[in-house]
C-alpha positions in Angstrom: -3.8 29.2 -10.6 -3.8 25.5 -9.9 -1.8 24.4 -6.5 0.7 21.6 -7.5 1.8 19.4 -4.5 4.7 17.2 -5.1 6.0 14.1 -3.4 9.7 13.4 -2.2 10.3 10.9 -5.3 9.8 13.3 -8.1 11.7 15.8 -6.5 14.6 13.5 -5.5 14.9 11.9 -9.4 14.5 15.3 -11.1 17.4 16.7 -8.7 19.5 13.6 -9.5 19.2 14.2 -13.1 19.7 17.7 -12.9 16.0 18.3 -14.0 14.3 20.2 -11.0 13.8 23.3 -12.9 11.1 21.3 -15.2 8.8 21.7 -12.2 9.3 25.3 -12.1 9.1 25.8 -15.8 5.8 23.8 -15.9 3.9 25.3 -13.1 5.9 28.4 -11.6 6.0 27.3 -8.3 5.0 23.9 -6.4 4.2 22.9 -2.7 5.3 20.4 -0.4 4.2 19.4 2.7 6.7 19.3 5.9 7.0 15.4 5.9 8.2 15.7 2.5 10.6 18.4 3.1 11.9 16.3 5.9 12.6 13.3 3.7 14.2 15.2 1.2 16.6 17.2 3.5 17.4 14.5 5.8 20.4 13.6 3.9 22.3 16.6 3.3 23.0 15.4 -0.4 22.6 17.5 -3.7 18.6 16.9 -3.6 18.5 18.4 -0.3 20.4 21.6 -1.5 18.5 22.1 -4.4 15.1 21.8 -2.8 16.1 24.2 -0.1 17.6 26.7 -2.5 14.7 26.6 -4.6 12.5 29.9 -3.9 9.9 28.7 -6.0 9.5 25.3 -3.8 6.9 26.2 -0.7 6.7 23.9 2.6 3.3 24.1 4.1 1.9 22.4 6.7 -1.3 20.1 6.9 -4.0 21.7 9.0 -6.0 18.7 10.4 -3.9 15.6 11.0 -6.7 14.1 12.5 -7.1 11.7 9.4 -3.6 10.6 9.3 -3.8 7.3 10.6 -6.1 6.2 8.1 -3.8 6.4 5.4 -0.9 5.0 7.3 -1.1 1.2 6.6 0.3 1.4 3.2 1.6 4.5 2.6 4.8 7.0 3.6 4.5 9.9 6.0 5.1 12.5 2.9 2.6 10.5 0.5 0.0 10.8 3.4 0.8 14.7 3.7 0.6 15.5 -0.2 -2.7 13.8 -0.1 -4.2 15.5 2.9 -2.5 18.9 1.8 -4.4 18.4 -1.5 -7.7 17.5 -0.3 -7.4 20.8 2.2 -6.8 23.0 -1.1 -9.6 21.2 -3.0 -10.3 19.6 -6.3 -8.1 22.2 -8.7 -4.9 20.8 -6.8 -2.6 18.7 -8.8 -1.0 15.9 -7.3 2.6 14.6 -8.4 3.3 11.3 -7.2 5.1 8.1 -8.2 4.2 5.2 -5.9 1.4 3.2 -7.2 -0.3 2.4 -3.9 -0.4 6.2 -3.2 -1.5 6.7 -6.9 -4.5 4.8 -6.4 -5.5 6.3 -3.0 -5.0 9.6 -4.2 -7.5 8.8 -7.2 -10.0 7.2 -5.0 -10.0 10.3 -3.2 -10.6 12.2 -6.5 -7.7 14.2 -6.5 -6.0 14.9 -9.7 -2.7 12.9 -10.1 0.2 12.7 -12.4 3.9 11.4 -11.5 7.2 12.3 -12.5 6.8 10.7 -16.3 3.6 12.6 -16.8 5.2 15.7 -16.2 8.0 14.8 -18.4 5.4 14.0 -21.2 3.5 17.2 -20.7 6.8 19.3 -20.6 7.9 17.6 -24.0 4.5 18.5 -25.6 5.0 22.1 -24.5 8.3 22.2 -26.0 10.5 22.4 -22.3 11.9 19.2 -23.3 13.3 18.8 -26.7 13.1 14.8 -26.3 12.3 12.7 -23.4 14.2 9.6 -24.2 17.6 10.8 -22.8 15.8 11.8 -19.5 14.2 8.4 -19.1 18.0 6.9 -19.7 19.0 9.3 -17.1 16.2 8.2 -14.5 16.8 4.5 -15.1 20.5 5.3 -14.5 19.7 6.9 -11.0 17.8 3.6 -10.2 14.2 4.8 -11.1 12.4 1.8 -12.6 10.7 1.9 -15.8 9.4 -1.6 -17.3 10.0 -1.8 -21.1 6.3 -1.7 -21.8 5.9 1.3 -20.2 9.0 2.9 -21.6 7.7 1.9 -25.0 4.2 3.3 -24.5 5.9 6.7 -23.1 7.9 7.0 -26.1 5.0 6.4 -28.4 3.1 9.4 -26.4 6.3 11.5 -27.0 6.4 10.7 -30.6 10.0 9.3 -30.2 11.3 6.1 -31.6 12.3 3.2 -29.1 16.1 2.7 -29.6 
């Protein structure tokens, strides 16, 4: 089965809207590097509690830290470790990351990349989510930025009407 490696932003936003379980329903289990675990659990909030108590989220250590400094200029520690863990895993890994610079870097490295919205679209197509619009609205209320054009494109792909 494909290893799914998730960054902190998708975990936090899904926790904040009560939809963390979508990752479990979609992938069975997910992996996070130590830096992501640290980022998510530094605040003792709801996201921290949900991630800590989810037995299907596994923390893995990056084996070789020697490449880390090459990434650090524009990426956060968690994003760097997500990509490094994916590279150690091999081409079959799926990286779930939202930051545009991190996505571009991951794609440049030849990694398979999606974001939180990509996971939601796939969940809608599989029938796990009946509608994507209310989830997008919840995400926006919690501070997740989605431009009007991107939202329209997402709703078109999900075969839902823009309200």
